[in-house]
C-alpha positions, 0 to 999 in steps of 0.5 A: 490760487484765486484772488478773493473777490472784492466787495463793491462799494456802495458809493463812488469813492473819491479818486474812483470816477470823475465828476458828473457830465455837466453838459447833460445835467445842463440840458436836463435842467433846461428842459425841466425849467422850460417845461415847468413854465409851460405847465404854469402858462397852460394850466392856470385857466383849467385850474381855476375853472376846476379847482378855484386855484390858478396855481393847482397844477404848478404847485403840485408839479413844482413840488415833484420837480423839486423832489426829483432834482434832489433824487438826480442829484444824489443818485450819482453818488452811488455805484450804478452797478448796485441797481442790478441786484434790484432788477428782477425784484423791481420787474416782479413788483411793476408786474404785481402792481400792473396786475392790481390796477386791473382789479376793481376797488383797487385801480382808479378808472378815469375816463374809461381807462384803468391806470392808476393806483393811490387815491383821487388826490395822489395817484401813480401810473405803475406803468411808468415803473414798468418802463424803468423796470424793463430797462434795468432788467433788459441791461442786466440780462444783456450785459451778463449774457452778451456772448450768447445774445445771438441765440434765439432762446437767450437773444429773443425768446426769454426777452420777448416773453417778459416784454409780452407779459409787461406790454400785455398788462399795460395794454389791458389797461387800455394804455396802448401807448404805454405798451408801444413805448415799452415794446420800442425801448425793449426792442432798441435794447435787444438790438443794441444788445446784439440779437441775431438781426435775422430772427430780430427782423423776422419777429419785427416784421411779424409783429408789424403785420400783427399790428396792422392785422389788429388795426384793421380788424378791431373797430375801435382802432379803425375808427382812430385811424379813419379819424387821424386821416380825416380829422375834420370830418367829425370836429365836434366829437371823435376829433375834437382834441386833434383839431383844437391842437392843429388850430393852436399850432397854426395860430402860433405862427413864426413867433407865436402869441406870446408866453401865456396868450394862448387862446386854446387853453381857455377850455378848448384843448381838454387838460391842455397841460398833459399830452397836448401841452406842445401845442401850447408851446406852439401857439404861445412861442411859435415856430422858433419856441417849438424848435427850441424845445425840439433842439434841446431834446435832440441835444439831450439824446446826443449827449446821452448816447455820448455817455453811453459810448463812453460808459465804463462797461456794457451794463451801464452802456445798455442802462443809458441806452434804454433810459434815453431811447425811452425819452427819444421815443416818447418825445417823437410819439408825442409831438407826432400825435399833437401834429396828427402825424400819427393816430392819436393815443395818450402819451405824455412829453418828457419834462413838460406834460403834467404829472408828478410820478412821471416827472420824479421817475424821469428825473431819477433816470437822469440821475442813473445817467449821471452815475454812469457818466461819473465812471466813464472811460476817459476821452479826449472829445465828446 
């Protein structure tokens, strides 16, 4: 006689799991604190110029940071398996929001890009929700179908169609960096999920050829690549932000000019508290400060993958892999853009760049990782 299926509890009960991973929590809080200090330092000049209040940006960021920390500490009290129930709904909601962004009068357009919903005083990017939706949906789908992931239809076709829809909607917003990030996170999860490498590499190569073709056949992309390769050819217009970023990095030297002493934030770098905040870190804190930030990110990523490796089940493992991969890829892309290592595209630095919605969601994701860590398999080391 079959045993009746037990209902899963919403909360993790005492005795069912251990403590959250304190090493991971401390690393998150260190990055968050560092990021808030740099938002305050990098933004007060532009905030005073634009709003007449030097603390405009940091006050808003602190509110979202406080909200995000509360969510991060509350989420681990819930059983992360419950998230599976909402994966498809979250994916559909994110797709609907991404469609709404494209409708004139509903989506908010800034500098030629239509990426926001809400009002001018409070707005958010649906693509941030799309990133989380892809991670949760893929983790749920792949853990449920892991024995069939080597089949083309299950392992490649269906996930690729989902990625195509979400990435396509994000790309239409002219948010190319967001589409690339979502695609790469999805690809990492497919790889870890156990797809047939022959199909995976074949499609990856086809995608790379297609991307290269797009870059060389599209005038806008060709201009971006030419500007990247020749940044000092048009310093005043096309490569202005890149060149100002390089000036900031170069003037920081080994030890930097000192916290708060950046020169480039005096209206030279547009929006210094956003995508190019890492250049202000380099200018004020120098090579040593920049390396401290990079080391903190490396430690966070390492600890995240330790949690993924020791997760209780495949769903938890894939969930953490997706979240940590997003942080890793986004960090690499941001620093590469700021240092002109790749063509410029707008992508924020996790925990550092100004943006309330993004920060709150990032901290909620860290809460999910901590929830998985509570139910990790016992391990003697790491």
